[in-house]
C-alpha positions in Angstrom: -21.7 27.1 -18.7 -24.4 27.0 -16.6 -23.9 23.4 -15.5 -20.5 24.5 -14.5 -21.2 27.4 -12.7 -23.7 25.3 -10.6 -20.6 22.9 -10.1 -19.0 25.4 -8.7 -21.2 27.0 -6.6 -22.1 22.6 -4.9 -18.2 22.4 -4.3 -18.1 25.4 -2.5 -21.0 24.5 -0.6 -19.8 21.2 0.2 -16.4 22.3 1.7 -17.4 24.8 3.7 -19.6 21.3 5.5 -16.3 19.8 5.9 -14.6 19.7 9.6 -11.2 20.1 9.6 -8.5 19.1 11.5 -6.8 21.1 13.7 -3.0 21.9 13.8 -2.4 19.5 16.2 -5.0 16.4 15.2 -3.1 16.9 12.0 0.3 16.5 13.8 -0.6 13.6 15.5 -1.6 11.9 12.1 1.4 13.1 10.6 3.3 11.5 13.2 1.5 7.7 13.5 1.4 7.5 9.4 5.7 8.3 9.9 6.6 5.8 12.6 3.8 3.4 11.1 5.6 3.6 7.4 8.9 3.0 9.6 7.4 -0.1 11.5 6.0 -1.5 8.1 9.7 -0.6 6.4 11.8 -2.3 9.0 9.4 -5.7 9.0 9.5 -5.8 5.5 13.2 -5.5 5.4 13.5 -8.2 8.3 11.7 -10.4 6.1 13.7 -9.8 3.0 16.7 -10.5 5.2 15.6 -13.8 6.1 14.6 -14.9 3.2 17.3 -13.7 1.0 19.4 -16.1 3.7 16.9 -19.1 3.7 17.6 -19.0 -0.2 21.1 -18.4 0.0 21.2 -22.1 2.5 19.1 -23.2 -0.3 20.5 -23.1 -3.2 
């Protein structure tokens, strides 16, 4: 039980060292992730469409 208590104390101490992002930084990061996800999804969809049509022409 003593090890569990020590572990929890160390976790709390480490979490106090964390520098959390501000709201504006978090929003900016989320926007980058959303835009990147949409761009990659569109790119993969376009490639899928091209490969599908290419295979239809061959077969």
